[in-house]
Gaussian input, Z-matrix of N, CA and C with variables (Angstrom, degrees):
# hf/3-21g

backbone

0 1
 N
 C     1     B1
 C     2     B2     1     A1
 N     3     B3     2     A2     1     D1
 C     4     B4     3     A3     2     D2
 C     5     B5     4     A4     3     D3
 N     6     B6     5     A5     4     D4
 C     7     B7     6     A6     5     D5
 C     8     B8     7     A7     6     D6
 N     9     B9     8     A8     7     D7
 C    10    B10     9     A9     8     D8
 C    11    B11    10    A10     9     D9
 N    12    B12    11    A11    10    D10
 C    13    B13    12    A12    11    D11
 C    14    B14    13    A13    12    D12
 N    15    B15    14    A14    13    D13
 C    16    B16    15    A15    14    D14
 C    17    B17    16    A16    15    D15
 N    18    B18    17    A17    16    D16
 C    19    B19    18    A18    17    D17
 C    20    B20    19    A19    18    D18
 N    21    B21    20    A20    19    D19
 C    22    B22    21    A21    20    D20
 C    23    B23    22    A22    21    D21
 N    24    B24    23    A23    22    D22
 C    25    B25    24    A24    23    D23
 C    26    B26    25    A25    24    D24
 N    27    B27    26    A26    25    D25
 C    28    B28    27    A27    26    D26
 C    29    B29    28    A28    27    D27
 N    30    B30    29    A29    28    D28
 C    31    B31    30    A30    29    D29
 C    32    B32    31    A31    30    D30
 N    33    B33    32    A32    31    D31
 C    34    B34    33    A33    32    D32
 C    35    B35    34    A34    33    D33
 N    36    B36    35    A35    34    D34
 C    37    B37    36    A36    35    D35
 C    38    B38    37    A37    36    D36
 N    39    B39    38    A38    37    D37
 C    40    B40    39    A39    38    D38
 C    41    B41    40    A40    39    D39
 N    42    B42    41    A41    40    D40
 C    43    B43    42    A42    41    D41
 C    44    B44    43    A43    42    D42
 N    45    B45    44    A44    43    D43
 C    46    B46    45    A45    44    D44
 C    47    B47    46    A46    45    D45
 N    48    B48    47    A47    46    D46
 C    49    B49    48    A48    47    D47
 C    50    B50    49    A49    48    D48
 N    51    B51    50    A50    49    D49
 C    52    B52    51    A51    50    D50
 C    53    B53    52    A52    51    D51
 N    54    B54    53    A53    52    D52
 C    55    B55    54    A54    53    D53
 C    56    B56    55    A55    54    D54
 N    57    B57    56    A56    55    D55
 C    58    B58    57    A57    56    D56
 C    59    B59    58    A58    57    D57
 N    60    B60    59    A59    58    D58
 C    61    B61    60    A60    59    D59
 C    62    B62    61    A61    60    D60
 N    63    B63    62    A62    61    D61
 C    64    B64    63    A63    62    D62
 C    65    B65    64    A64    63    D63
 N    66    B66    65    A65    64    D64
 C    67    B67    66    A66    65    D65
 C    68    B68    67    A67    66    D66
 N    69    B69    68    A68    67    D67
 C    70    B70    69    A69    68    D68
 C    71    B71    70    A70    69    D69
 N    72    B72    71    A71    70    D70
 C    73    B73    72    A72    71    D71
 C    74    B74    73    A73    72    D72
 N    75    B75    74    A74    73    D73
 C    76    B76    75    A75    74    D74
 C    77    B77    76    A76    75    D75
 N    78    B78    77    A77    76    D76
 C    79    B79    78    A78    77    D77
 C    80    B80    79    A79    78    D78
 N    81    B81    80    A80    79    D79
 C    82    B82    81    A81    80    D80
 C    83    B83    82    A82    81    D81
 N    84    B84    83    A83    82    D82
 C    85    B85    84    A84    83    D83
 C    86    B86    85    A85    84    D84
 N    87    B87    86    A86    85    D85
 C    88    B88    87    A87    86    D86
 C    89    B89    88    A88    87    D87
 N    90    B90    89    A89    88    D88
 C    91    B91    90    A90    89    D89
 C    92    B92    91    A91    90    D90
 N    93    B93    92    A92    91    D91
 C    94    B94    93    A93    92    D92
 C    95    B95    94    A94    93    D93
 N    96    B96    95    A95    94    D94
 C    97    B97    96    A96    95    D95
 C    98    B98    97    A97    96    D96
 N    99    B99    98    A98    97    D97
 C   100   B100    99    A99    98    D98
 C   101   B101   100   A100    99    D99
 N   102   B102   101   A101   100   D100
 C   103   B103   102   A102   101   D101
 C   104   B104   103   A103   102   D102
 N   105   B105   104   A104   103   D103
 C   106   B106   105   A105   104   D104
 C   107   B107   106   A106   105   D105
 N   108   B108   107   A107   106   D106
 C   109   B109   108   A108   107   D107
 C   110   B110   109   A109   108   D108
 N   111   B111   110   A110   109   D109
 C   112   B112   111   A111   110   D110
 C   113   B113   112   A112   111   D111
 N   114   B114   113   A113   112   D112
 C   115   B115   114   A114   113   D113
 C   116   B116   115   A115   114   D114
 N   117   B117   116   A116   115   D115
 C   118   B118   117   A117   116   D116
 C   119   B119   118   A118   117   D117
 N   120   B120   119   A119   118   D118
 C   121   B121   120   A120   119   D119
 C   122   B122   121   A121   120   D120
 N   123   B123   122   A122   121   D121
 C   124   B124   123   A123   122   D122
 C   125   B125   124   A124   123   D123
 N   126   B126   125   A125   124   D124
 C   127   B127   126   A126   125   D125
 C   128   B128   127   A127   126   D126
 N   129   B129   128   A128   127   D127
 C   130   B130   129   A129   128   D128
 C   131   B131   130   A130   129   D129
 N   132   B132   131   A131   130   D130
 C   133   B133   132   A132   131   D131
 C   134   B134   133   A133   132   D132
 N   135   B135   134   A134   133   D133
 C   136   B136   135   A135   134   D134
 C   137   B137   136   A136   135   D135
 N   138   B138   137   A137   136   D136
 C   139   B139   138   A138   137   D137
 C   140   B140   139   A139   138   D138
 N   141   B141   140   A140   139   D139
 C   142   B142   141   A141   140   D140
 C   143   B143   142   A142   141   D141
 N   144   B144   143   A143   142   D142
 C   145   B145   144   A144   143   D143
 C   146   B146   145   A145   144   D144
 N   147   B147   146   A146   145   D145
 C   148   B148   147   A147   146   D146
 C   149   B149   148   A148   147   D147
 N   150   B150   149   A149   148   D148
 C   151   B151   150   A150   149   D149
 C   152   B152   151   A151   150   D150
 N   153   B153   152   A152   151   D151
 C   154   B154   153   A153   152   D152
 C   155   B155   154   A154   153   D153
 N   156   B156   155   A155   154   D154
 C   157   B157   156   A156   155   D155
 C   158   B158   157   A157   156   D156
 N   159   B159   158   A158   157   D157
 C   160   B160   159   A159   158   D158
 C   161   B161   160   A160   159   D159
 N   162   B162   161   A161   160   D160
 C   163   B163   162   A162   161   D161
 C   164   B164   163   A163   162   D162
 N   165   B165   164   A164   163   D163
 C   166   B166   165   A165   164   D164
 C   167   B167   166   A166   165   D165
 N   168   B168   167   A167   166   D166
 C   169   B169   168   A168   167   D167
 C   170   B170   169   A169   168   D168
 N   171   B171   170   A170   169   D169
 C   172   B172   171   A171   170   D170
 C   173   B173   172   A172   171   D171
 N   174   B174   173   A173   172   D172
 C   175   B175   174   A174   173   D173
 C   176   B176   175   A175   174   D174
 N   177   B177   176   A176   175   D175
 C   178   B178   177   A177   176   D176
 C   179   B179   178   A178   177   D177
 N   180   B180   179   A179   178   D178
 C   181   B181   180   A180   179   D179
 C   182   B182   181   A181   180   D180
 N   183   B183   182   A182   181   D181
 C   184   B184   183   A183   182   D182
 C   185   B185   184   A184   183   D183
 N   186   B186   185   A185   184   D184
 C   187   B187   186   A186   185   D185
 C   188   B188   187   A187   186   D186
 N   189   B189   188   A188   187   D187
 C   190   B190   189   A189   188   D188
 C   191   B191   190   A190   189   D189
 N   192   B192   191   A191   190   D190
 C   193   B193   192   A192   191   D191
 C   194   B194   193   A193   192   D192
 N   195   B195   194   A194   193   D193
 C   196   B196   195   A195   194   D194
 C   197   B197   196   A196   195   D195
 N   198   B198   197   A197   196   D196
 C   199   B199   198   A198   197   D197
 C   200   B200   199   A199   198   D198
 N   201   B201   200   A200   199   D199
 C   202   B202   201   A201   200   D200
 C   203   B203   202   A202   201   D201
 N   204   B204   203   A203   202   D202
 C   205   B205   204   A204   203   D203
 C   206   B206   205   A205   204   D204
 N   207   B207   206   A206   205   D205
 C   208   B208   207   A207   206   D206
 C   209   B209   208   A208   207   D207
 N   210   B210   209   A209   208   D208
 C   211   B211   210   A210   209   D209
 C   212   B212   211   A211   210   D210
 N   213   B213   212   A212   211   D211
 C   214   B214   213   A213   212   D212
 C   215   B215   214   A214   213   D213
 N   216   B216   215   A215   214   D214
 C   217   B217   216   A216   215   D215
 C   218   B218   217   A217   216   D216
 N   219   B219   218   A218   217   D217
 C   220   B220   219   A219   218   D218
 C   221   B221   220   A220   219   D219
 N   222   B222   221   A221   220   D220
 C   223   B223   222   A222   221   D221
 C   224   B224   223   A223   222   D222
 N   225   B225   224   A224   223   D223
 C   226   B226   225   A225   224   D224
 C   227   B227   226   A226   225   D225
 N   228   B228   227   A227   226   D226
 C   229   B229   228   A228   227   D227
 C   230   B230   229   A229   228   D228
 N   231   B231   230   A230   229   D229
 C   232   B232   231   A231   230   D230
 C   233   B233   232   A232   231   D231
 N   234   B234   233   A233   232   D232
 C   235   B235   234   A234   233   D233
 C   236   B236   235   A235   234   D234
 N   237   B237   236   A236   235   D235
 C   238   B238   237   A237   236   D236
 C   239   B239   238   A238   237   D237
 N   240   B240   239   A239   238   D238
 C   241   B241   240   A240   239   D239
 C   242   B242   241   A241   240   D240
 N   243   B243   242   A242   241   D241
 C   244   B244   243   A243   242   D242
 C   245   B245   244   A244   243   D243
 N   246   B246   245   A245   244   D244
 C   247   B247   246   A246   245   D245
 C   248   B248   247   A247   246   D246

   B1=1.4219
   B2=1.5287
   B3=1.2935
   B4=1.4506
   B5=1.5699
   B6=1.2731
   B7=1.4925
   B8=1.5485
   B9=1.3059
   B10=1.4719
   B11=1.5242
   B12=1.3460
   B13=1.4591
   B14=1.5547
   B15=1.3556
   B16=1.4762
   B17=1.5182
   B18=1.2885
   B19=1.4767
   B20=1.5253
   B21=1.3549
   B22=1.4667
   B23=1.4710
   B24=1.3284
   B25=1.4339
   B26=1.5628
   B27=1.2966
   B28=1.4692
   B29=1.5283
   B30=1.2803
   B31=1.5000
   B32=1.5043
   B33=1.3212
   B34=1.4791
   B35=1.5145
   B36=1.2425
   B37=1.4938
   B38=1.5379
   B39=1.2697
   B40=1.4619
   B41=1.4918
   B42=1.3056
   B43=1.5069
   B44=1.5487
   B45=1.2811
   B46=1.4381
   B47=1.5363
   B48=1.3634
   B49=1.4660
   B50=1.4849
   B51=1.3234
   B52=1.4237
   B53=1.5149
   B54=1.2995
   B55=1.5020
   B56=1.5139
   B57=1.2921
   B58=1.4585
   B59=1.5196
   B60=1.3562
   B61=1.4048
   B62=1.4974
   B63=1.3285
   B64=1.4450
   B65=1.5512
   B66=1.2936
   B67=1.4710
   B68=1.5162
   B69=1.3562
   B70=1.4406
   B71=1.5473
   B72=1.3171
   B73=1.4563
   B74=1.5761
   B75=1.3120
   B76=1.4401
   B77=1.4941
   B78=1.3256
   B79=1.5056
   B80=1.5239
   B81=1.3301
   B82=1.4509
   B83=1.5018
   B84=1.2845
   B85=1.4145
   B86=1.5143
   B87=1.3089
   B88=1.4842
   B89=1.5247
   B90=1.3574
   B91=1.3987
   B92=1.5859
   B93=1.2775
   B94=1.4792
   B95=1.5411
   B96=1.3322
   B97=1.4653
   B98=1.5533
   B99=1.3515
   B100=1.4475
   B101=1.5280
   B102=1.3110
   B103=1.4620
   B104=1.5019
   B105=1.3315
   B106=1.4739
   B107=1.5166
   B108=1.3650
   B109=1.4309
   B110=1.4989
   B111=1.3352
   B112=1.4763
   B113=1.4794
   B114=1.3192
   B115=1.4610
   B116=1.4959
   B117=1.3384
   B118=1.4601
   B119=1.5392
   B120=1.3046
   B121=1.4762
   B122=1.4955
   B123=1.3193
   B124=1.4988
   B125=1.5239
   B126=1.3624
   B127=1.4422
   B128=1.5036
   B129=1.3073
   B130=1.4909
   B131=1.5516
   B132=1.3259
   B133=1.4380
   B134=1.4970
   B135=1.3270
   B136=1.4802
   B137=1.4879
   B138=1.2804
   B139=1.4546
   B140=1.5393
   B141=1.3024
   B142=1.4655
   B143=1.5294
   B144=1.3080
   B145=1.4333
   B146=1.5488
   B147=1.3027
   B148=1.4696
   B149=1.5040
   B150=1.3461
   B151=1.4514
   B152=1.5656
   B153=1.3265
   B154=1.4357
   B155=1.5346
   B156=1.3063
   B157=1.4119
   B158=1.5641
   B159=1.2835
   B160=1.4743
   B161=1.5160
   B162=1.3673
   B163=1.4769
   B164=1.5361
   B165=1.3578
   B166=1.4398
   B167=1.5491
   B168=1.3492
   B169=1.4589
   B170=1.5055
   B171=1.3152
   B172=1.4236
   B173=1.5500
   B174=1.3505
   B175=1.4932
   B176=1.5141
   B177=1.3615
   B178=1.4516
   B179=1.5574
   B180=1.3036
   B181=1.4558
   B182=1.4957
   B183=1.3308
   B184=1.5110
   B185=1.4847
   B186=1.3473
   B187=1.4607
   B188=1.5113
   B189=1.3427
   B190=1.4872
   B191=1.4747
   B192=1.3990
   B193=1.4426
   B194=1.5011
   B195=1.3117
   B196=1.4546
   B197=1.5369
   B198=1.3451
   B199=1.4619
   B200=1.4981
   B201=1.3274
   B202=1.4850
   B203=1.5818
   B204=1.3587
   B205=1.4367
   B206=1.5394
   B207=1.2977
   B208=1.5130
   B209=1.5027
   B210=1.2871
   B211=1.5010
   B212=1.5711
   B213=1.2993
   B214=1.4895
   B215=1.4871
   B216=1.3649
   B217=1.4593
   B218=1.5505
   B219=1.2956
   B220=1.4741
   B221=1.4515
   B222=1.3383
   B223=1.4689
   B224=1.5292
   B225=1.2924
   B226=1.4369
   B227=1.5278
   B228=1.3730
   B229=1.4914
   B230=1.4941
   B231=1.3211
   B232=1.4529
   B233=1.5125
   B234=1.2799
   B235=1.4306
   B236=1.5500
   B237=1.2558
   B238=1.5122
   B239=1.4953
   B240=1.3360
   B241=1.4909
   B242=1.4891
   B243=1.2888
   B244=1.5039
   B245=1.5251
   B246=1.2816
   B247=1.4476
   B248=1.5069
   A1=110.86
   A2=118.22
   A3=120.30
   A4=110.88
   A5=116.12
   A6=118.38
   A7=111.95
   A8=118.15
   A9=120.94
   A10=111.92
   A11=113.80
   A12=117.50
   A13=107.55
   A14=114.26
   A15=117.14
   A16=108.62
   A17=113.74
   A18=121.09
   A19=104.51
   A20=114.98
   A21=120.01
   A22=111.10
   A23=119.14
   A24=126.16
   A25=111.98
   A26=116.23
   A27=121.56
   A28=114.19
   A29=117.45
   A30=122.48
   A31=112.54
   A32=118.58
   A33=119.94
   A34=110.58
   A35=121.14
   A36=125.69
   A37=109.39
   A38=115.11
   A39=120.78
   A40=110.89
   A41=115.56
   A42=119.16
   A43=106.60
   A44=115.01
   A45=119.43
   A46=110.55
   A47=115.31
   A48=120.42
   A49=112.53
   A50=120.60
   A51=123.74
   A52=112.16
   A53=118.84
   A54=117.44
   A55=111.43
   A56=115.27
   A57=122.76
   A58=108.10
   A59=115.41
   A60=119.80
   A61=109.97
   A62=115.92
   A63=119.66
   A64=110.51
   A65=116.65
   A66=120.79
   A67=112.22
   A68=117.04
   A69=116.85
   A70=112.10
   A71=117.40
   A72=121.01
   A73=111.01
   A74=119.27
   A75=118.85
   A76=112.06
   A77=116.17
   A78=121.75
   A79=105.74
   A80=113.20
   A81=120.26
   A82=110.44
   A83=117.67
   A84=121.73
   A85=110.01
   A86=118.65
   A87=121.16
   A88=102.89
   A89=116.36
   A90=120.17
   A91=107.53
   A92=114.35
   A93=121.21
   A94=110.37
   A95=116.48
   A96=118.96
   A97=113.33
   A98=116.71
   A99=120.04
   A100=109.21
   A101=120.51
   A102=124.85
   A103=109.47
   A104=117.54
   A105=121.21
   A106=110.49
   A107=117.27
   A108=120.13
   A109=114.20
   A110=114.85
   A111=120.07
   A112=113.74
   A113=114.52
   A114=120.89
   A115=114.43
   A116=115.20
   A117=119.24
   A118=112.78
   A119=119.68
   A120=119.13
   A121=112.41
   A122=119.01
   A123=120.32
   A124=109.22
   A125=114.88
   A126=118.86
   A127=111.59
   A128=115.98
   A129=123.59
   A130=105.83
   A131=115.00
   A132=120.32
   A133=109.38
   A134=117.26
   A135=122.89
   A136=107.89
   A137=116.28
   A138=124.22
   A139=113.24
   A140=115.95
   A141=121.23
   A142=108.75
   A143=117.25
   A144=120.27
   A145=109.10
   A146=116.78
   A147=120.49
   A148=112.85
   A149=116.19
   A150=121.30
   A151=110.75
   A152=115.56
   A153=121.63
   A154=111.91
   A155=116.33
   A156=122.32
   A157=109.75
   A158=117.79
   A159=123.25
   A160=108.89
   A161=119.37
   A162=121.43
   A163=112.81
   A164=115.16
   A165=121.06
   A166=110.43
   A167=115.20
   A168=122.39
   A169=110.62
   A170=118.65
   A171=122.93
   A172=111.13
   A173=114.75
   A174=118.21
   A175=110.55
   A176=116.68
   A177=119.77
   A178=109.99
   A179=118.00
   A180=119.77
   A181=112.94
   A182=117.07
   A183=119.40
   A184=111.32
   A185=120.86
   A186=122.18
   A187=113.64
   A188=114.86
   A189=121.52
   A190=113.76
   A191=117.94
   A192=122.37
   A193=109.51
   A194=115.50
   A195=119.60
   A196=106.51
   A197=115.64
   A198=119.39
   A199=112.49
   A200=115.86
   A201=118.07
   A202=110.31
   A203=118.05
   A204=121.12
   A205=109.10
   A206=113.97
   A207=120.26
   A208=111.02
   A209=116.36
   A210=118.42
   A211=108.50
   A212=119.11
   A213=120.51
   A214=110.17
   A215=117.88
   A216=122.24
   A217=113.06
   A218=111.88
   A219=118.27
   A220=113.03
   A221=119.03
   A222=119.46
   A223=108.25
   A224=120.54
   A225=122.01
   A226=112.44
   A227=113.75
   A228=118.37
   A229=110.91
   A230=119.06
   A231=123.43
   A232=109.43
   A233=119.55
   A234=123.79
   A235=109.02
   A236=116.57
   A237=123.39
   A238=110.22
   A239=117.30
   A240=120.70
   A241=114.80
   A242=116.65
   A243=121.90
   A244=113.02
   A245=118.27
   A246=122.03
   A247=111.03
   D1=-97.32
   D2=-176.04
   D3=-104.78
   D4=135.56
   D5=-179.50
   D6=-96.40
   D7=5.74
   D8=177.53
   D9=-68.95
   D10=140.52
   D11=177.24
   D12=-77.14
   D13=141.52
   D14=177.86
   D15=-80.77
   D16=141.04
   D17=-177.34
   D18=-97.39
   D19=132.11
   D20=175.09
   D21=-81.65
   D22=113.86
   D23=-176.04
   D24=-106.82
   D25=9.50
   D26=-179.66
   D27=-52.95
   D28=-38.63
   D29=-177.62
   D30=-70.38
   D31=-12.81
   D32=-175.81
   D33=-85.63
   D34=-14.61
   D35=-175.26
   D36=-112.28
   D37=132.75
   D38=-177.68
   D39=-130.16
   D40=141.39
   D41=173.44
   D42=-90.17
   D43=144.06
   D44=-176.84
   D45=-54.10
   D46=128.26
   D47=-179.39
   D48=91.49
   D49=-12.20
   D50=-175.10
   D51=-115.92
   D52=22.51
   D53=-175.59
   D54=-75.61
   D55=153.02
   D56=179.34
   D57=-115.65
   D58=134.91
   D59=179.17
   D60=-99.98
   D61=145.00
   D62=177.20
   D63=-99.99
   D64=159.41
   D65=-177.92
   D66=-63.50
   D67=-29.52
   D68=-176.11
   D69=-94.65
   D70=7.43
   D71=-179.69
   D72=-75.95
   D73=123.96
   D74=179.29
   D75=-67.93
   D76=145.14
   D77=-179.10
   D78=-89.09
   D79=153.86
   D80=173.89
   D81=-87.44
   D82=129.48
   D83=179.13
   D84=-120.98
   D85=147.24
   D86=178.31
   D87=-73.01
   D88=125.84
   D89=177.32
   D90=-129.29
   D91=-177.50
   D92=-174.36
   D93=-58.88
   D94=-42.30
   D95=-176.32
   D96=-63.76
   D97=-35.26
   D98=177.41
   D99=-69.65
   D100=-38.93
   D101=176.30
   D102=-61.37
   D103=-42.45
   D104=-179.46
   D105=-65.47
   D106=-39.27
   D107=175.64
   D108=-55.30
   D109=-42.04
   D110=176.43
   D111=-62.26
   D112=-40.98
   D113=-179.98
   D114=-72.11
   D115=-32.32
   D116=-172.25
   D117=-108.01
   D118=36.62
   D119=-177.49
   D120=-120.71
   D121=15.74
   D122=-179.79
   D123=-95.12
   D124=124.97
   D125=-179.96
   D126=-74.10
   D127=150.03
   D128=174.29
   D129=-134.50
   D130=110.18
   D131=-173.86
   D132=-119.00
   D133=130.21
   D134=174.44
   D135=-159.25
   D136=159.46
   D137=-178.78
   D138=-95.15
   D139=137.91
   D140=173.13
   D141=-133.73
   D142=169.62
   D143=-179.54
   D144=-73.44
   D145=152.64
   D146=179.77
   D147=-57.65
   D148=-36.17
   D149=179.16
   D150=-63.25
   D151=-49.97
   D152=177.78
   D153=-58.09
   D154=-45.75
   D155=-178.99
   D156=-60.24
   D157=-45.63
   D158=178.91
   D159=-62.06
   D160=-47.83
   D161=179.98
   D162=-62.86
   D163=-38.92
   D164=-179.88
   D165=-63.56
   D166=-48.74
   D167=-179.64
   D168=-63.61
   D169=-43.26
   D170=-179.25
   D171=-64.20
   D172=-42.59
   D173=178.06
   D174=-62.50
   D175=-47.15
   D176=-178.61
   D177=-61.62
   D178=-43.58
   D179=179.44
   D180=-64.04
   D181=-41.50
   D182=-178.99
   D183=-71.77
   D184=-18.08
   D185=174.91
   D186=-106.90
   D187=18.11
   D188=178.46
   D189=51.38
   D190=45.93
   D191=179.49
   D192=-120.46
   D193=149.83
   D194=170.15
   D195=-76.20
   D196=159.96
   D197=-178.68
   D198=-62.68
   D199=-41.67
   D200=-179.30
   D201=-69.75
   D202=-31.20
   D203=177.47
   D204=-63.25
   D205=-48.76
   D206=177.52
   D207=-57.06
   D208=-46.90
   D209=-177.08
   D210=-61.72
   D211=-42.55
   D212=-179.43
   D213=-64.72
   D214=-42.48
   D215=177.98
   D216=-57.73
   D217=-48.47
   D218=-179.94
   D219=-66.93
   D220=-41.03
   D221=-178.50
   D222=-71.04
   D223=-38.45
   D224=178.49
   D225=-60.49
   D226=-40.59
   D227=177.49
   D228=-67.35
   D229=-42.73
   D230=178.17
   D231=-61.29
   D232=-44.57
   D233=-179.42
   D234=-62.73
   D235=-43.72
   D236=178.81
   D237=-59.94
   D238=-42.06
   D239=-177.48
   D240=-76.93
   D241=-17.96
   D242=-174.93
   D243=-114.62
   D244=28.95
   D245=177.00
   D246=-89.50

């Protein structure tokens, strides 16, 4: 039938808790991006009018900002003005 050699793929599958590490496998280290993920993963949910939502999203898009970036900038400025 086929003259191809079969490839042994047994080392590619691991059972949970029984994984084997190789010497050339890079290790995971805690870096700045992982710390930022921990800081920036809290949801903030509230309702606003559809007009405000549209204006907020349009302003953020026209100034190349993410919605959460705009919210932080606005709140920081509000806090600064009302101390």
